[in-house]
VOGU-3710 file (C-alpha; in Angstrom, 3 decimals, decimal comma):
1> mayakpyrhf> 7,424/7,947/-9,717  10,179/7,165/-7,184  9,686/3,498/-8,083  10,653/4,279/-11,685  14,120/5,651/-10,790  15,967/2,279/-10,653  14,622/1,524/-14,143  15,098/4,986/-15,662  17,345/3,626/-18,457  14,276/1,752/-19,745
11> aflnilfnil> 12,315/5,025/-19,545  14,965/6,872/-21,614  14,898/4,132/-24,269  11,107/4,243/-24,262  11,143/8,016/-24,784  13,739/7,712/-27,576  11,709/5,139/-29,493  8,485/7,053/-28,863  10,102/10,123/-30,438  11,097/8,019/-33,469
21> yalfstlafl> 7,597/6,472/-33,526  5,949/9,891/-33,522  8,342/11,197/-36,219  7,906/8,236/-38,563  4,168/8,192/-37,912  3,980/11,703/-39,368  6,374/10,910/-42,251  4,395/7,771/-43,096  1,203/9,763/-43,578  2,979/12,607/-45,394
31> sfipmlqvlf> 4,361/10,040/-47,864  0,849/9,564/-49,247  0,866/13,053/-50,767  3,492/12,442/-53,536  1,845/9,113/-54,348  -1,525/10,827/-54,794  0,066/13,579/-56,871  1,510/10,951/-59,244  -1,904/9,325/-59,542  -3,754/12,605/-60,100
41> qqqdpvieqp> -0,956/14,210/-62,191  -1,820/17,581/-60,711  1,564/19,315/-60,463  3,844/20,576/-63,200  6,980/18,387/-63,313  10,184/19,792/-61,795  13,000/18,992/-64,229  16,032/20,454/-62,442  17,132/19,281/-58,964  16,028/21,969/-56,489
51> tkagseslka> 18,416/23,602/-54,014  17,600/24,821/-50,524  18,751/28,329/-51,392  16,543/28,459/-54,435  13,400/27,453/-52,566  11,173/29,943/-50,842  10,602/27,751/-47,789  11,398/24,363/-46,274  7,942/23,186/-47,338  8,601/24,292/-50,957
61> yfsdyanyfi> 12,026/22,646/-50,983  10,723/19,233/-49,876  7,725/19,529/-52,213  9,950/20,414/-55,198  12,463/17,683/-54,345  9,697/15,033/-54,107  8,313/16,296/-57,443  11,773/16,139/-59,051  12,461/12,622/-57,725  9,105/11,290/-58,922
71> nqrveehgqi> 9,472/13,030/-62,320  12,889/11,412/-62,833  11,423/7,964/-62,091  8,528/8,600/-64,482  10,844/9,700/-67,314  13,234/6,761/-66,834  10,819/3,915/-66,027  7,277/5,219/-66,448  4,502/6,146/-64,029  3,918/2,596/-62,697
81> salviicimv> 7,577/2,275/-61,684  7,390/5,619/-59,858  4,220/4,452/-58,116  5,930/1,211/-57,038  8,855/3,159/-55,561  6,482/5,417/-53,616  4,471/2,395/-52,391  7,704/0,748/-51,158  8,656/3,978/-49,406  5,230/4,134/-47,707
91> vvlfflknlf> 5,563/0,483/-46,561  9,099/1,088/-45,208  8,003/4,203/-43,301  5,024/2,389/-41,774  7,277/-0,582/-40,930  9,726/1,708/-39,121  6,877/3,481/-37,350  5,517/0,184/-36,004  9,003/-1,178/-35,212  9,780/1,857/-33,082
101> gylakyfiss> 6,332/1,605/-31,486  7,056/-2,034/-30,545  10,502/-1,182/-29,146  8,992/1,634/-27,061  6,491/-0,820/-25,529  9,204/-3,482/-25,144  11,280/-1,228/-22,892  8,316/0,227/-21,022  7,290/-3,335/-20,090  10,635/-3,880/-18,314
111> lqngmlkdir> 10,171/-0,566/-16,483  6,563/-1,309/-15,631  7,077/-4,856/-14,354  10,178/-3,883/-12,367  8,218/-1,118/-10,645  5,317/-3,447/-9,843  7,709/-6,038/-8,403  9,159/-3,391/-6,079  5,725/-2,036/-5,101  4,420/-5,521/-4,271
121> ydvyekivel> 7,525/-6,271/-2,230  7,283/-2,972/-0,330  3,603/-3,531/0,464  4,365/-7,044/1,741  7,420/-5,810/3,666  5,298/-3,109/5,296  2,574/-5,640/6,178  5,196/-7,775/7,946  6,814/-4,736/9,566  3,716/-2,945/10,884
131> pisfftekrk> 2,716/-3,650/14,502  -0,018/-6,175/15,202  -2,221/-3,364/16,553  -2,533/-1,956/13,012  -4,280/-5,104/11,801  -6,725/-5,614/14,649  -9,378/-3,493/12,962  -8,364/-4,133/9,336  -9,728/-6,880/7,127  -7,269/-9,330/5,610
141> gdfisritsd> -9,097/-9,113/2,286  -8,398/-5,384/2,158  -4,638/-5,988/2,135  -4,994/-8,844/-0,361  -6,935/-6,458/-2,597  -4,253/-3,766/-2,320  -1,380/-6,086/-3,209  -3,274/-7,683/-6,139  -6,046/-5,703/-7,821  -4,808/-2,224/-6,809
151> vqviqnsflk> -1,318/-3,006/-8,115  -2,881/-4,376/-11,318  -4,804/-1,135/-11,816  -1,564/0,833/-11,361  0,104/-1,430/-13,944  -2,495/-0,549/-16,579  -2,669/3,081/-15,520  1,098/3,665/-15,558  1,481/2,422/-19,118  -1,369/4,698/-20,208
161> mlemfvkepl> 0,194/7,586/-18,295  3,557/7,273/-20,063  1,791/7,139/-23,412  -0,272/10,155/-22,419  2,806/12,189/-21,429  5,260/11,035/-24,114  4,055/9,019/-27,086  0,712/10,645/-27,887  1,759/14,307/-27,320  4,861/13,810/-29,494
171> tiiftligmi> 2,725/12,255/-32,213  0,387/15,249/-32,021  3,283/17,748/-32,091  5,022/16,200/-35,112  1,719/15,805/-36,916  0,768/19,423/-36,218  4,105/20,559/-37,667  3,336/18,584/-40,828  -0,188/20,006/-40,961  1,032/23,587/-40,484
181> liswkltifv> 3,512/23,109/-43,334  0,623/22,028/-45,550  -1,972/24,602/-44,450  -1,963/26,744/-41,326  -5,569/27,782/-41,959  -6,891/24,217/-41,806  -4,680/23,486/-38,784  -6,435/26,241/-36,794  -9,577/24,099/-36,741  -7,608/21,280/-35,141
191> fiflpisgli> -6,209/23,652/-32,493  -9,755/24,729/-31,688  -11,026/21,136/-31,575  -8,485/19,691/-29,131  -9,125/21,929/-26,080  -12,911/21,902/-26,624  -13,034/18,119/-26,822  -10,662/17,871/-23,841  -12,979/20,034/-21,708  -16,047/18,004/-22,687
201> issigkklks> -14,336/14,679/-21,934  -12,791/15,806/-18,626  -16,170/17,066/-17,400  -17,541/13,539/-17,787  -14,603/11,970/-15,916  -14,637/14,155/-12,786  -16,209/11,468/-10,604  -14,078/8,653/-11,972  -11,460/8,744/-9,204  -14,011/8,583/-6,381
211> dstkaqeena> -15,854/5,775/-8,178  -12,553/3,890/-8,554  -11,840/4,261/-4,821  -15,292/2,913/-3,978  -14,794/-0,002/-6,374  -11,436/-0,963/-4,816  -12,845/-0,695/-1,278  -15,824/-2,871/-2,162  -13,526/-5,321/-3,927  -11,502/-5,565/-0,704
221> hflsiteetl> -14,721/-6,123/1,256  -15,890/-9,062/-0,812  -12,374/-10,566/-0,737  -12,542/-10,347/3,067  -15,893/-12,129/3,096  -14,436/-14,853/0,855  -11,353/-15,238/3,087  -13,486/-15,419/6,247  -15,800/-17,953/4,607  -12,920/-20,224/3,605
231> sslkiikgfn> -11,388/-20,106/7,093  -14,731/-20,591/8,910  -16,589/-23,181/6,796  -17,086/-25,537/9,749  -18,837/-22,855/11,805  -20,910/-21,626/8,856  -22,136/-25,127/8,060  -22,465/-26,144/11,713  -24,769/-23,211/12,442  -26,651/-23,529/9,130
241> aeekfkavfg> -25,526/-19,996/8,267  -24,921/-20,624/4,566  -27,858/-18,477/3,466  -26,844/-15,632/5,766  -23,310/-15,538/4,353  -24,645/-15,877/0,809  -26,841/-12,842/1,450  -23,925/-10,789/2,837  -21,719/-11,787/-0,109  -24,557/-11,121/-2,572
251> qsvqrlnril> -25,062/-7,603/-1,184  -21,342/-6,862/-1,522  -21,198/-8,199/-5,084  -24,336/-6,226/-5,961  -22,795/-3,003/-4,649  -19,591/-3,718/-6,563  -21,656/-4,410/-9,686  -23,396/-1,017/-9,436  -20,104/0,849/-8,865  -18,343/-0,972/-11,716
261> ntllhrqqla> -21,238/-0,316/-14,080  -21,017/3,416/-13,353  -17,237/3,307/-13,680  -17,173/1,373/-16,942  -20,000/3,422/-18,476  -17,952/6,561/-17,878  -14,817/4,943/-19,299  -16,625/3,575/-22,336  -18,109/6,989/-23,092  -14,628/8,410/-23,764
271> splseflgvv> -14,001/6,525/-27,009  -17,314/7,141/-28,831  -17,387/10,747/-27,632  -13,863/11,323/-28,952  -14,788/9,661/-32,232  -17,919/11,783/-32,616  -15,981/14,975/-31,910  -13,388/13,771/-34,439  -16,068/13,332/-37,102  -17,336/16,837/-36,360
281> vitiilwfgg> -13,901/18,367/-36,921  -13,290/16,242/-40,031  -16,590/17,489/-41,418  -15,543/21,100/-40,775  -12,189/20,440/-42,437  -13,919/18,813/-45,427  -16,123/21,858/-45,835  -13,370/24,432/-45,400  -10,674/22,459/-47,260  -13,100/21,584/-50,051
291> rmvlidgsmd> -13,625/25,278/-50,678  -9,837/25,743/-50,860  -9,600/22,991/-53,500  -12,770/23,651/-55,525  -13,204/27,429/-55,287  -9,925/29,128/-54,264  -7,608/26,654/-55,961  -5,070/27,357/-53,163  -4,617/23,616/-52,514  -4,585/20,611/-54,818
301> aatfigfltl> -6,717/17,525/-54,118  -3,744/15,241/-53,343  -2,401/17,613/-50,679  -5,883/17,979/-49,197  -6,294/14,197/-48,917  -2,824/14,025/-47,319  -3,936/16,656/-44,820  -7,000/14,559/-43,972  -4,814/11,511/-43,279  -2,663/13,656/-40,990
311> tyniltpake> -5,809/14,830/-39,227  -6,654/11,181/-38,606  -3,127/10,753/-37,220  -3,747/13,547/-34,705  -7,269/12,468/-33,728  -6,184/8,945/-32,777  -3,637/10,030/-30,108  -6,054/12,719/-28,914  -8,632/9,973/-28,452  -6,037/7,827/-26,613
321> iskasysvre> -5,166/10,732/-24,312  -8,824/11,094/-23,356  -9,010/7,355/-22,598  -5,698/7,462/-20,717  -6,926/10,312/-18,516  -9,638/7,955/-17,227  -7,053/5,242/-16,512  -4,780/7,703/-14,714  -7,616/8,846/-12,456  -8,427/5,224/-11,683
331> gnasaerile> -4,737/4,508/-11,092  -4,439/7,473/-8,726  -7,197/6,036/-6,544  -5,389/2,686/-6,338  -2,009/4,374/-5,786  -3,407/6,260/-2,797  -4,631/2,997/-1,249  -1,210/1,381/-1,726  0,735/4,409/-0,483  -1,500/4,478/2,592
341> vierettikd> 0,136/1,182/3,571  3,681/1,845/2,301  3,912/5,299/3,927  2,336/4,202/7,215  4,741/4,943/10,075  5,759/1,925/12,116  5,109/2,897/15,729  7,135/0,024/17,195  10,696/0,451/15,967  14,231/0,147/17,242
351> apnalektsf> 15,796/3,061/19,107  18,626/4,830/17,187  21,348/3,179/19,331  19,483/-0,030/20,206  21,558/-2,855/21,713  21,953/-6,367/20,338  21,027/-8,575/23,322  22,491/-12,016/22,719  21,989/-13,649/26,127  19,670/-13,702/29,136
361> eqaitienis> 21,413/-13,657/32,512  19,259/-12,391/35,385  15,560/-11,552/35,191  12,633/-10,042/33,326  11,237/-7,123/35,305  7,908/-5,397/34,706  7,698/-2,086/36,592  4,408/-0,248/37,126  3,167/-0,596/33,568  -0,179/0,645/32,297
371> fayekeevlk> -1,644/-0,230/28,920  -4,875/0,363/27,005  -6,222/-0,900/23,672  -7,667/2,267/22,125  -9,571/3,683/25,168  -10,059/0,396/26,997  -7,606/0,206/29,914  -6,288/-3,318/30,365  -3,378/-3,025/32,816  -2,996/-0,549/35,695
381> nfsmevqkgk> 0,304/-0,113/37,562  1,173/-3,753/37,009  4,523/-5,092/38,283  6,142/-8,522/38,379  9,537/-10,184/38,122  10,615/-13,459/36,520  14,009/-14,691/37,707  16,195/-16,710/35,347  15,285/-20,413/35,417  11,951/-19,785/37,157
391> tvalvgqsgs> 8,395/-20,313/35,909  5,795/-17,626/36,542  2,144/-18,386/35,726  -0,544/-15,777/35,072  -4,124/-16,817/35,827  -7,444/-15,030/35,957  -10,733/-14,581/34,174  -10,918/-13,698/30,482  -10,106/-10,036/29,948  -7,943/-9,754/33,054
401> gkstianlvt> -4,876/-8,841/30,958  -2,927/-12,124/30,934  -2,293/-12,343/27,168  -1,552/-8,614/27,092  1,502/-9,276/29,279  2,837/-11,726/26,652  2,199/-9,180/23,857  4,059/-6,462/25,764  7,071/-8,576/26,790  7,603/-9,563/23,130
411> rfydiqegai> 7,016/-5,917/22,015  4,084/-6,761/19,771  2,638/-3,687/21,500  4,362/-0,860/23,376  3,378/0,188/26,877  2,082/3,678/27,614  3,549/3,961/31,124  6,172/2,148/33,167  8,997/-0,075/31,894  9,722/-3,670/30,950
421> kidginikev> 13,360/-4,629/31,492  15,468/-7,639/30,615  18,623/-7,942/32,725  17,977/-4,363/33,852  17,849/-2,986/30,279  14,622/-1,449/29,001  13,378/-3,599/26,098  12,836/-0,406/24,082  16,621/0,012/24,097  17,129/-3,499/22,669
431> tkyslrnlmg> 16,618/-4,375/19,000  13,333/-6,150/18,330  15,160/-8,923/16,468  17,547/-9,752/19,312  14,771/-9,446/21,945  12,483/-11,867/20,134  15,440/-14,124/19,411  15,669/-14,707/23,168  12,050/-15,848/23,326  10,176/-18,955/22,216
441> lvtqdsilfn> 6,445/-18,519/21,731  3,622/-21,065/21,842  0,138/-19,595/21,418  -3,361/-20,898/22,038  -4,005/-21,059/18,301  -1,486/-23,375/16,635  -0,325/-21,151/13,783  1,080/-23,447/11,115  1,694/-22,937/7,402  0,631/-24,834/4,286
451> dtvrnnvalg> 3,990/-26,569/4,025  5,830/-29,682/5,165  6,378/-30,731/8,775  10,101/-30,074/8,289  9,651/-26,485/7,106  7,086/-25,666/9,800  9,365/-26,857/12,598  12,552/-25,468/11,012  11,036/-21,966/11,114  12,509/-21,886/14,620
461> kegatddeiv> 16,103/-22,247/13,418  17,841/-21,298/10,181  19,698/-24,253/8,617  18,433/-26,852/11,114  19,473/-30,442/10,358  17,038/-33,355/10,219  18,560/-34,740/13,412  17,883/-31,460/15,239  14,311/-31,367/13,917  13,658/-34,979/14,970
471> ealkvanawe> 15,135/-34,279/18,431  12,855/-31,231/18,814  9,858/-33,342/17,752  10,765/-35,957/20,364  10,996/-33,323/23,117  7,591/-32,025/21,973  6,138/-35,549/22,141  5,407/-35,307/18,395  7,873/-37,635/16,705  5,670/-40,683/17,193
481> fvaelpqgld> 2,843/-39,354/15,005  5,166/-37,565/12,546  7,065/-40,796/11,855  3,779/-42,449/10,854  2,804/-39,727/8,357  2,925/-40,772/4,650  6,116/-38,828/3,851  7,320/-38,293/7,408  9,025/-34,890/7,721  8,164/-34,124/4,086
491> tnigdsggkl> 4,402/-34,529/4,583  2,430/-31,408/3,694  0,118/-30,611/6,621  -2,399/-28,536/4,599  -3,732/-25,022/5,078  -3,195/-24,005/8,735  -2,266/-27,627/9,467  -5,760/-28,789/8,553  -4,640/-32,412/8,030  -3,655/-32,735/11,710
501> sggqkqrlsi> -5,628/-32,888/14,958  -5,570/-30,014/17,442  -3,138/-31,812/19,748  -0,818/-32,728/16,878  -0,765/-29,138/15,627  0,027/-27,815/19,097  2,870/-30,294/19,540  4,364/-29,154/16,225  4,146/-25,556/17,506  5,998/-26,649/20,647
511> aravlknspi> 8,630/-28,476/18,556  9,175/-25,233/16,636  9,775/-23,366/19,910  12,029/-26,191/21,205  14,189/-26,080/18,060  14,622/-22,329/18,466  16,145/-23,157/21,880  15,493/-19,728/23,362  16,285/-19,112/27,044  12,849/-17,582/27,651
521> mildeatsal> 9,568/-19,393/26,878  6,198/-17,678/26,649  3,230/-20,068/26,673  -0,059/-18,301/25,967  -2,853/-20,703/26,997  -1,118/-23,463/25,044  -3,490/-26,243/26,191  -6,817/-24,431/26,565  -8,237/-25,572/23,207  -7,338/-29,276/23,611
531> dteseklvqv> -9,222/-32,339/24,794  -8,050/-34,130/27,942  -5,950/-36,787/26,164  -4,251/-34,245/23,889  -3,719/-31,945/26,862  -1,784/-34,625/28,710  0,485/-35,257/25,706  1,021/-31,540/25,165  1,605/-30,912/28,865  4,377/-33,522/28,885
541> aldnmtknrt> 5,886/-31,726/25,882  5,618/-28,366/27,657  7,249/-29,765/30,791  10,105/-31,123/28,679  10,508/-27,785/26,931  10,480/-25,562/30,037  13,111/-27,535/31,980  16,002/-25,242/32,906  14,331/-22,342/31,095  12,710/-19,128/32,204
551> siviahrlst> 8,982/-19,368/31,471  5,981/-17,070/31,494  2,898/-19,282/31,375  -0,562/-17,878/30,713  -2,906/-20,579/31,945  -6,584/-21,280/31,482  -6,483/-24,791/32,906  -5,021/-24,444/36,367  -3,937/-28,076/36,528  -1,128/-27,230/34,106
561> iqnadniivm> 0,630/-24,707/36,372  0,608/-26,356/39,797  4,415/-26,686/39,764  5,060/-23,036/38,834  7,482/-21,146/41,083  5,079/-18,225/41,317  1,397/-17,962/40,343  0,031/-14,455/39,815  -3,750/-14,120/40,025  -5,056/-11,180/37,973
571> hrgkiveqgt> -8,361/-9,339/37,939  -9,092/-6,390/35,667  -5,442/-5,633/35,041  -4,316/-5,811/38,654  -2,664/-8,462/40,819  -5,032/-9,730/43,511  -2,943/-12,671/44,767  0,391/-14,346/44,136  2,359/-17,272/45,505  2,851/-21,008/44,993
581> hqallakdgt> -0,041/-23,359/44,291  -0,167/-24,620/47,866  0,235/-21,193/49,414  -2,623/-19,775/47,342  -4,894/-22,688/48,207  -4,161/-22,055/51,887  -5,235/-18,396/51,482  -8,687/-19,592/50,430  -9,105/-16,591/48,148  -9,661/-15,917/44,439
591> ykklvdmqsf> -7,282/-18,660/43,282  -9,013/-21,242/45,477  -12,370/-20,273/43,924  -10,943/-20,633/40,395  -9,550/-24,073/41,299  -12,863/-25,176/42,783  -14,699/-24,019/39,646  -12,462/-26,311/37,595  -13,011/-29,216/40,024  -9,452/-29,366/41,368
601> t> -8,631/-29,979/45,013
//
């Protein structure tokens, strides 16, 4: 409900027009009674205009006044004229009822859509804000499902909820007042009916919320399978795994089908059950009210028929409330899934008095850090220093902790022990924005977006000019191929840069880092996925980029780091050797074995 506060003026207008809707809904049905009395000619005409003081009750006053008004019309213009007037009055009342109903929905739409806009934005903002560790075990499709289908369920549920709390109860209250004025005895049956029917309907809907949760979770699962299929089609086809993935998707869809069938069957039971219970109460009213008309004579036929129309007016909102209760339960399940994301605490956040670090002057120092993913220890008492203007390379077997260093220096993850300092200041005391602003990042996987070359490269600098972008592309050894693209800088490179080769994508990633012009460069196995020719082009680009910059290079191909100022050889989270390329070769240790394995001498 906190999301409704900024739009509360729409809620107040909705409530106002719902009150008017409920009032005129009752008046519209009550207006049938004088029309029927004219047709049946059942009441003695009232000749003198009644006064409130002279009437026994409010009911009697309105009844006498309606009788007097109709009688005057009959005497002056005849019965048909009186009937026409009453018909016009009925039409006007129903018109006003529906006008107010439309206005109530008009304003609730502005409230509803404004809320959904804010919820979607907050979910997306939280997705961007949460640390990378949160997503390592989560499926992408699950978050897509939460920001689309779960929000859609809330949209439908919230509208039903407002109707259930405002419009329908008010309609019932005003209608009950009208019914009590006509006959309190008949109204008792309605009072008995509502709670009984409510208990019966709610007993059927007890499992609806859990079924809705299962449906949303399964929906997220099949969206994840679809997303993985689209991003891995080459592998699926290359390994002839189409049938396997079809089977997995088919099982998910089958489970979703079963859950949705159960869910919808429960929902669809609400309406016919409410209608049946309504018929039961109408039948009781017909029996009891018929006795009052035919035997007791305590009620005339026109009033009894008017009472029946009012009963219909109370059964319809009661039926809607029962249906809305299902929607609210379903909406609660979706709301919980969305709030799970929105209310998730961000573990990596700025300290209360974090500094804005705008320059890099001395060194990056890593002091006795230890780190573990879940329970798997990756780094143990690891220390190293990178002086300004120097290049430090990290090498070692897969799983030795090289990429973890890059993730910790950029604060994608936080260390458990030790400290990482930049110019002697702990990075936890520096704002994340200013820390990452000092760093350019090129990863093994060239992460590009379905956009133009210009916009992909310009991500590195707000308001970059074409000249700056072209210069960055030249430094990255990429301008030659970009200039030959159909629309040059304005060429769309497709989903994840699918229209480009691996080497071209990596050079665009480097151009993005070059344009950012950060003093510190972090290269995480930037050439490991490339062929020899592409590697040479990319390596030239990397050499151009790292000139006069401080660089941390995580290397798979050792030929790319021979000129590094310091090479750190890692094994299971610890340093086993370090030194220059030549010095390490002379040691004839682990580094020499790695070089020999890659056929370098």
